[in-house]
C-alpha positions in Angstrom: 0.0 0.0 0.0 2.8 2.4 0.9 4.6 1.9 -2.4 1.4 2.5 -4.3 0.9 5.8 -2.5 4.4 7.0 -3.3 3.9 5.9 -7.0 0.6 7.8 -7.1 2.3 11.0 -5.9 5.0 10.7 -8.5 2.5 10.1 -11.3 0.4 13.1 -10.3 3.4 15.4 -10.4 2.6 16.9 -7.0 5.9 18.6 -6.6 5.7 20.2 -10.0 2.1 21.3 -9.5 3.0 22.9 -6.2 5.9 24.8 -7.8 3.7 25.9 -10.8 0.9 27.2 -8.5 3.3 29.5 -6.6 5.3 30.6 -9.6 2.2 31.3 -11.8 0.6 33.2 -9.0 3.7 35.4 -8.8 3.8 36.0 -12.5 0.1 36.6 -12.6 0.3 39.0 -9.7 3.0 41.1 -11.4 0.9 41.2 -14.6 -2.1 42.3 -12.5 -0.1 45.1 -10.9 0.9 46.3 -14.3 -2.8 46.5 -15.3 -3.9 48.0 -12.1 -1.7 51.1 -12.6 -2.6 51.3 -16.3 -6.3 51.6 -15.6 -6.1 53.0 -12.0 -9.7 52.1 -11.2 -10.8 53.2 -7.7 -12.0 50.5 -5.3 -15.8 50.3 -4.7 -15.6 51.8 -1.2 -13.7 54.8 -2.7 -16.1 55.2 -5.6 -19.2 55.2 -3.4 -19.1 56.2 0.2 -22.3 54.2 0.9 -20.4 50.9 0.4 -19.3 49.4 3.7 -16.1 47.5 3.8 -15.4 44.5 6.0 -11.7 44.2 6.6 -8.6 46.1 5.4 -8.9 48.7 2.7 -6.3 47.9 0.0 -4.3 50.9 -1.2 -3.9 49.5 -4.7 -6.2 50.1 -7.7 -9.2 47.7 -8.0 -8.8 46.3 -11.5 -8.0 43.4 -11.8 -8.6 41.7 -8.5 -5.4 40.1 -7.1 -7.3 37.5 -5.1 -9.1 36.4 -8.2 -5.8 36.2 -10.1 -4.6 33.7 -7.5 -7.9 31.8 -7.6 -7.7 31.6 -11.4 -4.1 30.2 -11.2 -4.7 27.7 -8.4 -7.9 26.3 -9.7 -6.6 25.9 -13.2 -3.4 24.1 -12.2 -4.9 21.9 -9.5 -7.7 20.9 -11.8 -5.1 20.0 -14.5 -3.0 17.8 -12.3 -5.8 16.5 -10.0 -8.9 16.2 -12.2 -11.0 14.7 -9.5 -10.6 17.9 -7.5 -11.7 20.2 -10.4 -15.2 20.8 -9.1 -14.1 21.5 -5.6 -11.3 23.9 -6.5 -13.6 25.8 -9.0 -16.2 26.3 -6.3 -13.5 27.5 -3.9 -12.3 29.9 -6.5 -15.8 31.2 -7.0 -16.2 31.7 -3.3 -12.9 33.6 -3.1 -14.1 35.9 -5.9 -17.5 36.5 -4.3 -15.9 37.3 -1.0 -14.0 40.3 -2.4 -17.2 41.7 -3.8 -19.1 41.2 -0.5 -16.2 42.8 1.4 -16.6 45.9 -0.7 -13.1 46.0 -2.1 -13.7 44.7 -5.7 -16.3 45.1 -8.4 -17.6 41.9 -10.2 -15.7 42.9 -13.3 -12.5 43.1 -11.3 -12.9 39.5 -10.1 -13.8 38.2 -13.6 -10.8 39.9 -15.2 -8.5 38.7 -12.4 -9.7 35.1 -12.7 -9.2 35.1 -16.5 -5.8 36.6 -16.2 -4.7 34.0 -13.7 -6.2 31.2 -15.8 -4.4 32.3 -19.0 -1.0 32.5 -17.3 -1.6 29.1 -15.6 -2.4 27.5 -18.9 0.7 29.0 -20.5 3.0 27.8 -17.7 1.4 24.3 -17.7 2.3 24.1 -21.4 5.8 25.4 -21.0 6.6 22.8 -18.3 4.7 19.8 -19.6 7.9 17.8 -20.2 9.7 18.9 -17.0 8.9 16.0 -14.7 9.9 12.5 -15.9 7.2 10.0 -15.1 8.7 6.9 -16.8 8.0 4.0 -14.5 10.9 2.3 -12.7 12.1 -0.7 -14.7 12.6 -2.8 -11.6 16.4 -3.2 -12.1 18.7 -2.9 -9.1 22.4 -2.0 -9.6 24.9 -4.8 -8.8 27.1 -4.5 -5.8 27.1 -4.9 -2.0 25.9 -2.4 0.5 23.3 -0.8 -1.8 19.7 0.0 -1.0 17.4 -2.8 -2.1 13.8 -2.0 -1.1 10.8 -3.8 -2.5 9.8 -0.8 -4.6 11.9 2.2 -5.7 9.7 5.3 -5.6 10.6 8.4 -7.7 13.3 6.4 -9.4 13.4 8.6 -12.5 12.7 12.0 -10.9 16.4 12.9 -11.0 16.2 12.9 -14.8 13.6 15.8 -14.7 14.4 19.3 -15.8 15.3 21.9 -13.2 14.2 25.6 -13.0 17.3 27.5 -11.8 20.0 24.8 -11.8 21.6 23.8 -15.2 20.5 20.3 -14.4 19.9 18.0 -11.5 23.5 16.8 -11.3 25.0 20.3 -11.1 25.9 19.8 -7.4 25.8 16.1 -7.2 27.7 15.0 -4.1 30.6 12.6 -4.1 29.7 8.9 -3.5 28.8 7.9 0.0 31.3 6.2 2.3 31.0 2.8 3.8 28.5 3.4 6.6 30.2 1.2 9.2 31.1 4.1 11.6 27.7 5.7 11.0 26.0 2.5 11.9 27.9 2.2 15.1 27.0 5.7 16.0 23.3 5.1 15.3 23.1 1.9 17.2 24.9 3.4 20.2 22.4 6.4 20.2 19.8 5.9 23.0 16.4 7.4 22.0 14.9 9.8 24.5 11.5 11.4 24.7 12.9 14.6 23.3 14.7 12.8 20.3 11.6 10.7 19.5 9.4 13.8 19.7 11.8 15.6 17.3 11.7 12.7 14.9 7.9 12.4 14.8 7.3 16.2 14.7 9.4 16.9 11.6 8.2 13.7 9.9 4.6 14.8 10.1 4.4 18.6 10.1 4.6 21.1 7.2 7.0 23.1 9.3 8.6 25.3 6.6 5.3 26.1 4.9 3.7 27.2 8.2 6.8 29.2 9.1 7.0 31.3 6.0 3.3 32.3 6.2 4.0 33.4 9.8 7.0 35.4 8.8 5.2 37.1 6.0 2.4 38.1 8.4 4.9 39.3 11.1 6.4 41.7 8.6 3.0 42.8 7.2 4.1 41.5 3.8 0.6 40.0 3.4 -0.3 43.6 2.5 2.2 43.6 -0.4 0.9 40.9 -2.8 3.8 41.0 -5.3 6.4 40.7 -2.5 4.6 37.9 -0.7 4.0 36.1 -4.0 7.7 36.4 -4.8 8.7 34.8 -1.5 6.3 31.9 -2.0 7.4 31.4 -5.6 11.1 31.4 -4.6 10.5 28.8 -1.9 8.6 26.6 -4.3 11.4 26.7 -6.9 13.9 25.8 -4.2 11.8 22.8 -3.1 11.4 21.6 -6.7 15.0 22.0 -7.7 16.1 20.5 -4.4 13.7 17.5 -4.8 15.0 16.7 -8.3 18.6 17.2 -7.4 18.4 15.0 -4.3 16.8 12.2 -6.1 19.4 12.4 -8.9 22.0 11.7 -6.2 19.8 9.0 -4.5 19.5 6.9 -7.6 23.0 7.6 -8.8 24.4 6.0 -5.6 21.6 3.8 -4.2 22.8 4.7 -0.7 21.7 2.0 1.8 19.4 2.7 4.7 20.3 1.8 8.3 17.8 -1.0 8.7 19.2 -2.7 5.6 22.8 -2.1 6.5 22.2 -3.9 9.8 19.0 -5.9 9.8 18.9 -6.1 13.6 18.4 -2.3 13.8 14.8 -1.1 14.2 14.2 2.6 13.3 12.1 4.8 15.7 10.0 5.8 12.7 9.0 2.2 12.1 9.5 2.1 8.3 11.9 3.9 6.0 10.6 5.7 2.9 10.8 3.5 -0.3 13.9 5.0 -1.8 17.6 5.2 -1.1 18.8 7.2 1.8 21.9 9.2 0.6 21.5 12.1 0.8 18.6 13.0 3.0 15.8 14.7 1.3 14.6 16.4 4.5 18.0 17.8 5.1 18.5 19.0 1.5 15.2 20.8 1.2 15.4 22.2 4.7 18.8 23.6 4.0 17.6 25.2 0.8 14.6 26.7 2.5 16.6 28.0 5.4 19.0 29.8 3.1 16.2 31.3 1.0 14.2 32.5 4.0 17.5 34.0 5.3 17.7 36.0 2.1 14.3 37.5 2.6 14.5 37.8 6.4 18.2 38.1 7.2 17.6 39.1 10.8 16.4 35.5 11.4 19.2 33.7 9.5 20.6 31.9 12.6 17.1 30.7 13.6 16.4 29.3 10.1 19.8 27.6 9.9 19.3 26.0 13.3 15.9 24.7 12.3 17.4 23.2 9.2 19.9 21.3 11.4 17.1 20.2 13.7 15.2 18.8 10.8 18.2 17.0 9.5 18.9 15.6 13.0 15.4 14.4 13.3 16.1 11.9 10.5 19.0 10.5 12.6 16.7 10.5 15.6 14.2 8.6 13.6 16.7 6.0 12.7 16.0 6.2 8.9 19.2 8.2 8.0 22.8 8.0 8.8 24.4 11.2 10.0 26.4 11.4 6.8 23.1 11.4 4.8 22.1 14.5 6.7 25.4 16.3 6.6 25.7 15.9 2.8 22.1 16.9 2.3 22.6 20.1 4.3 25.7 21.0 2.2 23.8 20.1 -1.1 21.0 22.4 -0.1 23.3 25.4 0.6 24.8 25.0 -2.9 21.4 24.9 -4.6 20.1 27.9 -2.6 23.2 29.9 -3.5 22.3 29.6 -7.2 18.8 30.6 -6.6 19.9 33.7 -4.5 22.2 34.7 -7.4 19.1 34.8 -9.7 17.2 36.8 -7.2 19.9 39.4 -6.9 20.2 39.7 -10.7 16.7 40.9 -11.2 17.0 43.6 -8.5 13.4 43.3 -7.3 14.5 43.2 -3.6 
């Protein structure tokens, strides 16, 4: 059952869809802001003093509606990759549009124009990335040699062949081959789980920590009032996750790094069962390192906090017994290299 779930996620291109939603919302938001200041239409509450507003009064022009832009993007992309959700997401988009009218901050024509703009940009970006994610099924062949991962099913086996967004390719920062894990295994077996370490393992295994954190930071800095800026942060984070995911799996299936419970079959992980793919390098560590560096770019005053959290996430995989420490250390370093390339791109466009 577990292997089927992993395979289902790969086929549905969940990671690509997530990235596309965020990037398309950013592109559509920038396009909307261009139109707003071309037409400079007053908000309903400014046009007619009898209109009562419920909530904050935006200081940007009304046409097109930025909320509807996001609704048009999200509903279009989600419906494309997850057809069974089409009816639900379209109804949610409609409710989002209606809420802006009821709140007194958008005219019906603002919401219609915003939705259509978002939809057009989403369709364009779906088309331009249609061949990015490789979905070729795993051929079932294991590499020959001792000390290699050999699970019953190899999930995401061809993801590392997918196209990247910022990186030249998935192997641009491919780490060196893993060592023999003899010393790592001794360290892991000698580690005595505590309530704190087990809590750490289960927390970061089950919580969308980084997603929740960036929303909190955007709110703390009042950037939720600056739609283009907020959209840029979300888009950058999504690109980092996507490029990190593809790069990490390139390395995983280049080396087929063995997991602890396969290296020593007497060892039982705290997290019960390892994910159905090789361990080297750690995906949690790689993506967390990327995210911490990107968040540090946007919120430099919290850099140390973000970096410490990335280390906590990496350590949680050791605590959970499903990764050697080397997996995590290499993942953290890989993430820093990927994030550095993304930050270079950010600085080139001068938007910050």
